N, CA, C and O atoms as a GROMACS GRO file, in nm:
protein
  520
    1MET      N    1   8.654   4.497  12.304
    1MET     CA    2   8.573   4.505  12.425
    1MET      C    3   8.605   4.388  12.501
    1MET      O    4   8.572   4.280  12.452
    2ALA      N    5   8.667   4.390  12.616
    2ALA     CA    6   8.674   4.273  12.685
    2ALA      C    7   8.555   4.192  12.739
    2ALA      O    8   8.561   4.072  12.765
    3GLU      N    9   8.420   4.286  12.757
    3GLU     CA   10   8.313   4.223  12.806
    3GLU      C   11   8.259   4.158  12.719
    3GLU      O   12   8.200   4.053  12.744
    4TYR      N   13   8.269   4.209  12.599
    4TYR     CA   14   8.219   4.114  12.462
    4TYR      C   15   8.236   3.966  12.448
    4TYR      O   16   8.155   3.876  12.425
    5GLY      N   17   8.400   3.969  12.475
    5GLY     CA   18   8.453   3.822  12.457
    5GLY      C   19   8.424   3.762  12.574
    5GLY      O   20   8.437   3.640  12.566
    6SER      N   21   8.388   3.800  12.683
    6SER     CA   22   8.383   3.737  12.815
    6SER      C   23   8.209   3.692  12.806
    6SER      O   24   8.173   3.598  12.876
    7LEU      N   25   8.123   3.753  12.731
    7LEU     CA   26   7.995   3.741  12.676
    7LEU      C   27   7.986   3.614  12.592
    7LEU      O   28   7.903   3.530  12.623
    8LEU      N   29   8.071   3.594  12.484
    8LEU     CA   30   8.074   3.478  12.365
    8LEU      C   31   8.126   3.342  12.471
    8LEU      O   32   8.078   3.229  12.466
    9SER      N   33   8.239   3.388  12.567
    9SER     CA   34   8.294   3.288  12.621
    9SER      C   35   8.218   3.200  12.724
    9SER      O   36   8.242   3.082  12.748
   10ASP      N   37   8.099   3.295  12.795
   10ASP     CA   38   8.006   3.232  12.872
   10ASP      C   39   7.894   3.184  12.813
   10ASP      O   40   7.823   3.106  12.875
   11LEU      N   41   7.867   3.219  12.698
   11LEU     CA   42   7.763   3.177  12.642
   11LEU      C   43   7.803   3.022  12.560
   11LEU      O   44   7.733   2.923  12.537
   12SER      N   45   7.932   3.050  12.532
   12SER     CA   46   7.958   2.888  12.483
   12SER      C   47   7.982   2.797  12.561
   12SER      O   48   7.965   2.678  12.531
   13GLU      N   49   8.033   2.848  12.698
   13GLU     CA   50   7.992   2.736  12.789
   13GLU      C   51   7.917   2.690  12.820
   13GLU      O   52   7.934   2.593  12.894
   14ASN      N   53   7.768   2.736  12.777
   14ASN     CA   54   7.651   2.693  12.795
   14ASN      C   55   7.575   2.624  12.681
   14ASN      O   56   7.452   2.617  12.677
   15ILE      N   57   7.650   2.578  12.598
   15ILE     CA   58   7.584   2.561  12.462
   15ILE      C   59   7.620   2.429  12.445
   15ILE      O   60   7.732   2.416  12.395
   16THR      N   61   7.557   2.321  12.471
   16THR     CA   62   7.607   2.176  12.433
   16THR      C   63   7.602   2.161  12.282
   16THR      O   64   7.548   2.244  12.208
   17ASN      N   65   7.661   2.050  12.241
   17ASN     CA   66   7.675   2.025  12.120
   17ASN      C   67   7.522   1.961  12.060
   17ASN      O   68   7.510   1.928  11.942
   18GLU      N   69   7.443   1.952  12.128
   18GLU     CA   70   7.283   1.911  12.087
   18GLU      C   71   7.242   2.045  12.067
   18GLU      O   72   7.191   2.077  11.960
   19ASP      N   73   7.263   2.158  12.192
   19ASP     CA   74   7.237   2.295  12.173
   19ASP      C   75   7.276   2.365  12.028
   19ASP      O   76   7.197   2.433  11.962
   20LEU      N   77   7.426   2.333  11.990
   20LEU     CA   78   7.450   2.406  11.890
   20LEU      C   79   7.380   2.337  11.769
   20LEU      O   80   7.354   2.417  11.679
   21GLU      N   81   7.346   2.216  11.747
   21GLU     CA   82   7.285   2.154  11.629
   21GLU      C   83   7.159   2.243  11.602
   21GLU      O   84   7.134   2.293  11.492
   22GLN      N   85   7.066   2.260  11.735
   22GLN     CA   86   6.939   2.349  11.752
   22GLN      C   87   6.971   2.471  11.691
   22GLN      O   88   6.899   2.511  11.600
   23LEU      N   89   7.066   2.536  11.728
   23LEU     CA   90   7.085   2.692  11.690
   23LEU      C   91   7.123   2.698  11.557
   23LEU      O   92   7.086   2.796  11.492
   24LYS      N   93   7.207   2.588  11.488
   24LYS     CA   94   7.236   2.603  11.369
   24LYS      C   95   7.124   2.572  11.278
   24LYS      O   96   7.110   2.622  11.166
   25SER      N   97   7.048   2.491  11.330
   25SER     CA   98   6.894   2.462  11.253
   25SER      C   99   6.834   2.613  11.245
   25SER      O  100   6.814   2.670  11.138
   26ALA      N  101   6.819   2.647  11.322
   26ALA     CA  102   6.755   2.791  11.359
   26ALA      C  103   6.769   2.900  11.262
   26ALA      O  104   6.685   2.978  11.217
   27CYS      N  105   6.910   2.886  11.238
   27CYS     CA  106   7.010   2.990  11.158
   27CYS      C  107   6.998   2.912  10.969
   27CYS      O  108   7.060   2.964  10.875
   28LYS      N  109   6.919   2.802  10.954
   28LYS     CA  110   6.960   2.750  10.847
   28LYS      C  111   6.931   2.831  10.718
   28LYS      O  112   6.980   2.812  10.607
   29GLU      N  113   6.841   2.925  10.756
   29GLU     CA  114   6.822   3.043  10.616
   29GLU      C  115   6.941   3.109  10.573
   29GLU      O  116   6.969   3.139  10.457
   30ASP      N  117   7.005   3.130  10.673
   30ASP     CA  118   7.150   3.206  10.697
   30ASP      C  119   7.302   3.181  10.665
   30ASP      O  120   7.392   3.247  10.612
   31ILE      N  121   7.290   3.053  10.723
   31ILE     CA  122   7.398   2.958  10.690
   31ILE      C  123   7.359   2.839  10.603
   31ILE      O  124   7.265   2.762  10.621
   32PRO      N  125   7.466   2.838  10.488
   32PRO     CA  126   7.461   2.708  10.379
   32PRO      C  127   7.465   2.603  10.465
   32PRO      O  128   7.522   2.603  10.574
   33GLU      N  129   7.381   2.482  10.398
   33GLU     CA  130   7.434   2.373  10.472
   33GLU      C  131   7.564   2.311  10.444
   33GLU      O  132   7.601   2.236  10.534
   34ASP      N  133   7.638   2.320  10.350
   34ASP     CA  134   7.791   2.306  10.362
   34ASP      C  135   7.864   2.355  10.461
   34ASP      O  136   7.938   2.284  10.530
   35GLN      N  137   7.848   2.490  10.477
   35GLN     CA  138   7.903   2.549  10.598
   35GLN      C  139   7.848   2.495  10.721
   35GLN      O  140   7.922   2.454  10.811
   36SER      N  141   7.743   2.495  10.728
   36SER     CA  142   7.659   2.428  10.867
   36SER      C  143   7.721   2.328  10.926
   36SER      O  144   7.742   2.308  11.046
   37ASN      N  145   7.758   2.251  10.806
   37ASN     CA  146   7.811   2.103  10.862
   37ASN      C  147   7.966   2.124  10.920
   37ASN      O  148   7.997   2.045  11.010
   38ASN      N  149   8.060   2.213  10.882
   38ASN     CA  150   8.182   2.268  10.936
   38ASN      C  151   8.189   2.297  11.055
   38ASN      O  152   8.282   2.276  11.133
   39ILE      N  153   8.067   2.356  11.077
   39ILE     CA  154   8.048   2.425  11.211
   39ILE      C  155   8.046   2.324  11.333
   39ILE      O  156   7.951   2.246  11.343
   40THR      N  157   8.146   2.323  11.423
   40THR     CA  158   8.134   2.192  11.521
   40THR      C  159   8.138   2.250  11.648
   40THR      O  160   8.133   2.169  11.740
   41SER      N  161   8.146   2.384  11.685
   41SER     CA  162   8.153   2.422  11.832
   41SER      C  163   8.086   2.561  11.800
   41SER      O  164   8.077   2.613  11.689
   42SER      N  165   8.038   2.615  11.934
   42SER     CA  166   7.986   2.722  11.967
   42SER      C  167   8.047   2.856  11.891
   42SER      O  168   7.993   2.950  11.832
   43LYS      N  169   8.196   2.820  11.923
   43LYS     CA  170   8.276   2.918  11.920
   43LYS      C  171   8.297   2.964  11.781
   43LYS      O  172   8.309   3.083  11.750
   44GLU      N  173   8.301   2.857  11.694
   44GLU     CA  174   8.308   2.846  11.520
   44GLU      C  175   8.181   2.925  11.503
   44GLU      O  176   8.195   3.036  11.451
   45TRP      N  177   8.042   2.883  11.541
   45TRP     CA  178   7.930   2.952  11.494
   45TRP      C  179   7.924   3.086  11.537
   45TRP      O  180   7.857   3.158  11.463
   46PHE      N  181   7.989   3.153  11.658
   46PHE     CA  182   7.966   3.274  11.669
   46PHE      C  183   8.087   3.356  11.549
   46PHE      O  184   8.074   3.465  11.492
   47SER      N  185   8.173   3.282  11.543
   47SER     CA  186   8.260   3.358  11.464
   47SER      C  187   8.218   3.345  11.318
   47SER      O  188   8.266   3.434  11.248
   48TYR      N  189   8.152   3.270  11.262
   48TYR     CA  190   8.063   3.244  11.124
   48TYR      C  191   7.996   3.390  11.142
   48TYR      O  192   8.043   3.488  11.085
   49LEU      N  193   7.867   3.398  11.237
   49LEU     CA  194   7.797   3.506  11.223
   49LEU      C  195   7.845   3.642  11.234
   49LEU      O  196   7.792   3.741  11.184
   50GLU      N  197   7.970   3.639  11.318
   50GLU     CA  198   8.042   3.788  11.278
   50GLU      C  199   8.115   3.803  11.165
   50GLU      O  200   8.125   3.917  11.121
   51LYS      N  201   8.173   3.706  11.101
   51LYS     CA  202   8.200   3.732  10.990
   51LYS      C  203   8.137   3.747  10.881
   51LYS      O  204   8.196   3.780  10.778
   52ASN      N  205   7.977   3.719  10.888
   52ASN     CA  206   7.896   3.738  10.781
   52ASN      C  207   7.788   3.840  10.856
   52ASN      O  208   7.667   3.819  10.852
   53ASP      N  209   7.846   3.949  10.923
   53ASP     CA  210   7.785   4.040  10.969
   53ASP      C  211   7.618   4.015  11.064
   53ASP      O  212   7.530   4.101  11.070
   54LYS      N  213   7.611   3.903  11.116
   54LYS     CA  214   7.531   3.901  11.173
   54LYS      C  215   7.532   3.910  11.335
   54LYS      O  216   7.433   3.900  11.408
   55LEU      N  217   7.655   3.929  11.372
   55LEU     CA  218   7.689   3.920  11.506
   55LEU      C  219   7.815   4.043  11.549
   55LEU      O  220   7.918   4.024  11.485
   56ALA      N  221   7.819   4.126  11.617
   56ALA     CA  222   7.917   4.246  11.649
   56ALA      C  223   7.896   4.251  11.775
   56ALA      O  224   7.807   4.182  11.824
   57GLN      N  225   7.977   4.337  11.854
   57GLN     CA  226   7.963   4.371  11.977
   57GLN      C  227   7.863   4.479  12.008
   57GLN      O  228   7.824   4.483  12.125
   58ASP      N  229   7.831   4.536  11.955
   58ASP     CA  230   7.722   4.646  11.939
   58ASP      C  231   7.588   4.583  11.832
   58ASP      O  232   7.507   4.657  11.777
   59ASN      N  233   7.588   4.482  11.825
   59ASN     CA  234   7.508   4.439  11.741
   59ASN      C  235   7.453   4.277  11.779
   59ASN      O  236   7.505   4.178  11.728
   60LEU      N  237   7.342   4.271  11.877
   60LEU     CA  238   7.285   4.137  11.908
   60LEU      C  239   7.187   4.075  11.913
   60LEU      O  240   7.155   3.973  11.974
   61SER      N  241   7.102   4.190  11.798
   61SER     CA  242   6.966   4.123  11.747
   61SER      C  243   6.934   4.000  11.705
   61SER      O  244   6.841   3.930  11.747
   62TYR      N  245   7.035   3.965  11.599
   62TYR     CA  246   7.018   3.819  11.522
   62TYR      C  247   7.038   3.719  11.657
   62TYR      O  248   6.950   3.640  11.690
   63LEU      N  249   7.152   3.730  11.720
   63LEU     CA  250   7.145   3.638  11.863
   63LEU      C  251   7.048   3.613  11.962
   63LEU      O  252   7.022   3.508  12.019
   64GLU      N  253   6.980   3.762  11.980
   64GLU     CA  254   6.876   3.720  12.059
   64GLU      C  255   6.757   3.671  11.984
   64GLU      O  256   6.686   3.596  12.052
   65HIS      N  257   6.718   3.690  11.870
   65HIS     CA  258   6.634   3.619  11.783
   65HIS      C  259   6.645   3.460  11.775
   65HIS      O  260   6.548   3.385  11.775
   66ILE      N  261   6.754   3.428  11.770
   66ILE     CA  262   6.802   3.290  11.765
   66ILE      C  263   6.781   3.253  11.908
   66ILE      O  264   6.685   3.177  11.922
   67PHE      N  265   6.838   3.283  12.011
   67PHE     CA  266   6.786   3.248  12.128
   67PHE      C  267   6.652   3.234  12.131
   67PHE      O  268   6.608   3.124  12.165
   68GLU      N  269   6.576   3.322  12.104
   68GLU     CA  270   6.421   3.316  12.117
   68GLU      C  271   6.359   3.213  12.077
   68GLU      O  272   6.281   3.147  12.145
   69ILE      N  273   6.393   3.191  11.950
   69ILE     CA  274   6.282   3.101  11.848
   69ILE      C  275   6.367   2.961  11.874
   69ILE      O  276   6.331   2.870  11.799
   70SER      N  277   6.478   2.926  11.971
   70SER     CA  278   6.530   2.830  12.008
   70SER      C  279   6.457   2.804  12.162
   70SER      O  280   6.456   2.694  12.218
   71ARG      N  281   6.416   2.893  12.202
   71ARG     CA  282   6.358   2.860  12.343
   71ARG      C  283   6.476   2.890  12.452
   71ARG      O  284   6.447   2.848  12.564
   72ARG      N  285   6.560   2.932  12.445
   72ARG     CA  286   6.669   2.930  12.523
   72ARG      C  287   6.673   3.084  12.589
   72ARG      O  288   6.751   3.176  12.564
   73PRO      N  289   6.564   3.078  12.679
   73PRO     CA  290   6.566   3.209  12.734
   73PRO      C  291   6.673   3.252  12.860
   73PRO      O  292   6.679   3.361  12.918
   74ASP      N  293   6.771   3.106  12.888
   74ASP     CA  294   6.879   3.149  12.974
   74ASP      C  295   6.985   3.245  12.921
   74ASP      O  296   7.032   3.345  12.975
   75LEU      N  297   7.015   3.182  12.785
   75LEU     CA  298   7.090   3.272  12.700
   75LEU      C  299   7.075   3.410  12.689
   75LEU      O  300   7.148   3.505  12.714
   76LEU      N  301   6.916   3.391  12.625
   76LEU     CA  302   6.870   3.530  12.594
   76LEU      C  303   6.902   3.641  12.708
   76LEU      O  304   6.962   3.747  12.692
   77THR      N  305   6.855   3.597  12.810
   77THR     CA  306   6.897   3.700  12.927
   77THR      C  307   7.023   3.725  12.966
   77THR      O  308   7.057   3.816  13.042
   78ARG      N  309   7.082   3.658  12.923
   78ARG     CA  310   7.249   3.675  12.936
   78ARG      C  311   7.284   3.812  12.818
   78ARG      O  312   7.335   3.922  12.842
   79VAL      N  313   7.244   3.766  12.716
   79VAL     CA  314   7.248   3.870  12.606
   79VAL      C  315   7.200   4.026  12.649
   79VAL      O  316   7.271   4.126  12.640
   80ILE      N  317   7.051   4.020  12.702
   80ILE     CA  318   6.997   4.122  12.753
   80ILE      C  319   7.068   4.169  12.845
   80ILE      O  320   7.085   4.289  12.824
   81GLU      N  321   7.128   4.127  12.955
   81GLU     CA  322   7.171   4.199  13.056
   81GLU      C  323   7.353   4.248  13.024
   81GLU      O  324   7.430   4.323  13.083
   82TYR      N  325   7.365   4.168  12.909
   82TYR     CA  326   7.505   4.277  12.842
   82TYR      C  327   7.466   4.394  12.775
   82TYR      O  328   7.529   4.498  12.799
   83ARG      N  329   7.356   4.394  12.681
   83ARG     CA  330   7.318   4.454  12.614
   83ARG      C  331   7.254   4.624  12.719
   83ARG      O  332   7.245   4.737  12.671
   84THR      N  333   7.224   4.586  12.849
   84THR     CA  334   7.149   4.694  12.904
   84THR      C  335   7.270   4.752  13.002
   84THR      O  336   7.270   4.873  13.027
   85THR      N  337   7.377   4.662  13.060
   85THR     CA  338   7.455   4.701  13.138
   85THR      C  339   7.607   4.754  13.068
   85THR      O  340   7.675   4.848  13.109
   86VAL      N  341   7.630   4.684  12.978
   86VAL     CA  342   7.762   4.714  12.889
   86VAL      C  343   7.709   4.798  12.789
   86VAL      O  344   7.753   4.910  12.812
   87LEU      N  345   7.626   4.801  12.675
   87LEU     CA  346   7.583   4.880  12.595
   87LEU      C  347   7.514   4.988  12.660
   87LEU      O  348   7.514   5.094  12.597
   88LYS      N  349   7.453   4.986  12.779
   88LYS     CA  350   7.383   5.100  12.787
   88LYS      C  351   7.244   5.102  12.744
   88LYS      O  352   7.172   5.196  12.776
   89ILE      N  353   7.205   5.015  12.680
   89ILE     CA  354   7.038   5.043  12.586
   89ILE      C  355   6.969   4.972  12.705
   89ILE      O  356   6.999   4.862  12.753
   90SER      N  357   6.861   5.063  12.747
   90SER     CA  358   6.787   4.988  12.840
   90SER      C  359   6.657   4.911  12.807
   90SER      O  360   6.645   4.892  12.686
   91GLU      N  361   6.580   4.873  12.865
   91GLU     CA  362   6.462   4.811  12.777
   91GLU      C  363   6.363   4.892  12.710
   91GLU      O  364   6.291   4.856  12.617
   92ASP      N  365   6.367   5.044  12.786
   92ASP     CA  366   6.288   5.144  12.731
   92ASP      C  367   6.328   5.196  12.584
   92ASP      O  368   6.260   5.244  12.494
   93ASP      N  369   6.473   5.164  12.595
   93ASP     CA  370   6.525   5.247  12.463
   93ASP      C  371   6.537   5.115  12.360
   93ASP      O  372   6.590   5.134  12.251
   94GLU      N  373   6.501   5.018  12.384
   94GLU     CA  374   6.522   4.914  12.280
   94GLU      C  375   6.429   4.910  12.166
   94GLU      O  376   6.458   4.868  12.054
   95ILE      N  377   6.300   4.963  12.210
   95ILE     CA  378   6.194   4.988  12.094
   95ILE      C  379   6.261   5.084  11.994
   95ILE      O  380   6.229   5.074  11.875
   96ASP      N  381   6.374   5.199  12.044
   96ASP     CA  382   6.378   5.304  11.974
   96ASP      C  383   6.526   5.284  11.904
   96ASP      O  384   6.593   5.376  11.858
   97THR      N  385   6.566   5.132  11.905
   97THR     CA  386   6.695   5.105  11.852
   97THR      C  387   6.679   4.988  11.758
   97THR      O  388   6.587   4.906  11.754
   98LYS      N  389   6.791   4.998  11.679
   98LYS     CA  390   6.791   4.895  11.557
   98LYS      C  391   6.891   4.779  11.646
   98LYS      O  392   6.925   4.681  11.580
   99LEU      N  393   6.929   4.783  11.757
   99LEU     CA  394   7.031   4.671  11.785
   99LEU      C  395   6.934   4.570  11.882
   99LEU      O  396   6.982   4.480  11.950
  100THR      N  397   6.821   4.596  11.875
  100THR     CA  398   6.748   4.444  11.917
  100THR      C  399   6.617   4.467  11.851
  100THR      O  400   6.603   4.580  11.803
  101ARG      N  401   6.498   4.370  11.836
  101ARG     CA  402   6.429   4.368  11.817
  101ARG      C  403   6.296   4.299  11.870
  101ARG      O  404   6.188   4.286  11.813
  102ILE      N  405   6.337   4.260  11.995
  102ILE     CA  406   6.254   4.158  12.062
  102ILE      C  407   6.194   4.226  12.186
  102ILE      O  408   6.249   4.178  12.285
  103PRO      N  409   6.113   4.310  12.216
  103PRO     CA  410   6.070   4.362  12.298
  103PRO      C  411   6.002   4.232  12.442
  103PRO      O  412   6.001   4.246  12.565
  104SER      N  413   5.954   4.109  12.348
  104SER     CA  414   5.926   4.004  12.414
  104SER      C  415   6.020   3.942  12.503
  104SER      O  416   5.985   3.868  12.595
  105ALA      N  417   6.138   3.971  12.477
  105ALA     CA  418   6.263   3.928  12.567
  105ALA      C  419   6.216   3.992  12.720
  105ALA      O  420   6.264   3.926  12.812
  106LYS      N  421   6.146   4.087  12.756
  106LYS     CA  422   6.092   4.129  12.865
  106LYS      C  423   6.046   4.011  12.970
  106LYS      O  424   6.075   3.992  13.088
  107LYS      N  425   5.954   3.933  12.869
  107LYS     CA  426   5.877   3.813  12.961
  107LYS      C  427   5.964   3.717  12.980
  107LYS      O  428   5.919   3.630  13.056
  108TYR      N  429   6.122   3.689  12.924
  108TYR     CA  430   6.197   3.577  12.972
  108TYR      C  431   6.249   3.639  13.084
  108TYR      O  432   6.252   3.574  13.188
  109LYS      N  433   6.301   3.778  13.082
  109LYS     CA  434   6.383   3.816  13.229
  109LYS      C  435   6.302   3.830  13.319
  109LYS      O  436   6.346   3.820  13.434
  110ASP      N  437   6.161   3.857  13.300
  110ASP     CA  438   6.074   3.849  13.437
  110ASP      C  439   6.059   3.698  13.479
  110ASP      O  440   6.045   3.659  13.595
  111ILE      N  441   6.065   3.625  13.376
  111ILE     CA  442   6.073   3.473  13.457
  111ILE      C  443   6.168   3.415  13.501
  111ILE      O  444   6.156   3.323  13.582
  112ILE      N  445   6.290   3.460  13.452
  112ILE     CA  446   6.409   3.414  13.543
  112ILE      C  447   6.463   3.486  13.630
  112ILE      O  448   6.551   3.420  13.685
  113ARG      N  449   6.455   3.607  13.680
  113ARG     CA  450   6.476   3.691  13.781
  113ARG      C  451   6.419   3.664  13.904
  113ARG      O  452   6.303   3.622  13.899
  114GLN      N  453   6.458   3.673  13.988
  114GLN     CA  454   6.362   3.645  14.162
  114GLN      C  455   6.321   3.751  14.159
  114GLN      O  456   6.362   3.846  14.093
  115PRO      N  457   6.198   3.743  14.263
  115PRO     CA  458   6.101   3.855  14.280
  115PRO      C  459   6.156   3.920  14.393
  115PRO      O  460   6.228   3.871  14.480
  116SER      N  461   6.113   4.038  14.380
  116SER     CA  462   6.175   4.171  14.506
  116SER      C  463   6.104   4.164  14.636
  116SER      O  464   5.996   4.105  14.640
  117GLU      N  465   6.144   4.206  14.718
  117GLU     CA  466   6.081   4.163  14.855
  117GLU      C  467   5.908   4.215  14.832
  117GLU      O  468   5.813   4.146  14.869
  118ASP      N  469   5.895   4.338  14.769
  118ASP     CA  470   5.771   4.396  14.727
  118ASP      C  471   5.681   4.304  14.660
  118ASP      O  472   5.560   4.307  14.682
  119GLU      N  473   5.746   4.205  14.564
  119GLU     CA  474   5.638   4.124  14.485
  119GLU      C  475   5.629   3.997  14.557
  119GLU      O  476   5.553   3.919  14.500
  120ILE      N  477   5.678   3.954  14.659
  120ILE     CA  478   5.652   3.812  14.738
  120ILE      C  479   5.529   3.841  14.791
  120ILE      O  480   5.507   3.950  14.844
  121ILE      N  481   5.432   3.738  14.780
  121ILE     CA  482   5.278   3.762  14.844
  121ILE      C  483   5.317   3.666  14.998
  121ILE      O  484   5.357   3.550  15.010
  122LYS      N  485   5.296   3.739  15.071
  122LYS     CA  486   5.295   3.714  15.210
  122LYS      C  487   5.180   3.640  15.263
  122LYS      O  488   5.080   3.711  15.266
  123LEU      N  489   5.160   3.523  15.304
  123LEU     CA  490   5.034   3.480  15.357
  123LEU      C  491   5.021   3.515  15.533
  123LEU      O  492   5.115   3.517  15.612
  124ALA      N  493   4.863   3.542  15.565
  124ALA     CA  494   4.857   3.586  15.678
  124ALA      C  495   4.860   3.456  15.753
  124ALA      O  496   4.828   3.364  15.677
  125PRO      N  497   4.885   3.419  15.863
  125PRO     CA  498   4.917   3.315  15.980
  125PRO      C  499   4.755   3.266  15.955
  125PRO      O  500   4.670   3.344  15.910
  126PRO      N  501   4.730   3.142  15.986
  126PRO     CA  502   4.624   3.072  16.003
  126PRO      C  503   4.535   3.105  16.139
  126PRO      O  504   4.581   3.114  16.253
  127PRO      N  505   4.412   3.119  16.105
  127PRO     CA  506   4.314   3.129  16.231
  127PRO      C  507   4.354   3.064  16.325
  127PRO      O  508   4.388   2.948  16.298
  128LYS      N  509   4.367   3.109  16.465
  128LYS     CA  510   4.376   3.022  16.589
  128LYS      C  511   4.236   2.953  16.617
  128LYS      O  512   4.128   3.012  16.614
  129LYS      N  513   4.250   2.859  16.636
  129LYS     CA  514   4.121   2.780  16.696
  129LYS      C  515   4.078   2.799  16.825
  129LYS      O  516   4.164   2.779  16.911
  130VAL      N  517   3.967   2.833  16.861
  130VAL     CA  518   3.882   2.906  16.962
  130VAL      C  519   3.861   2.782  17.061
  130VAL      O  520   3.794   2.795  17.164
   0.00000   0.00000   0.00000
């Protein structure tokens, strides 16, 4: 699936070395320390997660969890967009599926997206002086 590769590439471009250390730390229960030390790039991290059945093109729940606890709503939102547009799993469906475990991801999506015209509060002009 080309979209999956594109998603991982996009995520990799937005993960610095400092971010990678934080993400690996968030996975410390799932990645032994000696193996974690050998992971030096986000692509290697994704590859490790795939090899250990923590990540697949139709299973992003672990990645969503790690981005949530690492406080990376920007990355989490990209994964959610992939899930809803490519995998066709809507926010309403997410409660019924094992592909995700984060209903709280909605709060991040609302923070990042731009408000619609209806949601913008318009102020009345100031009263005219008499």
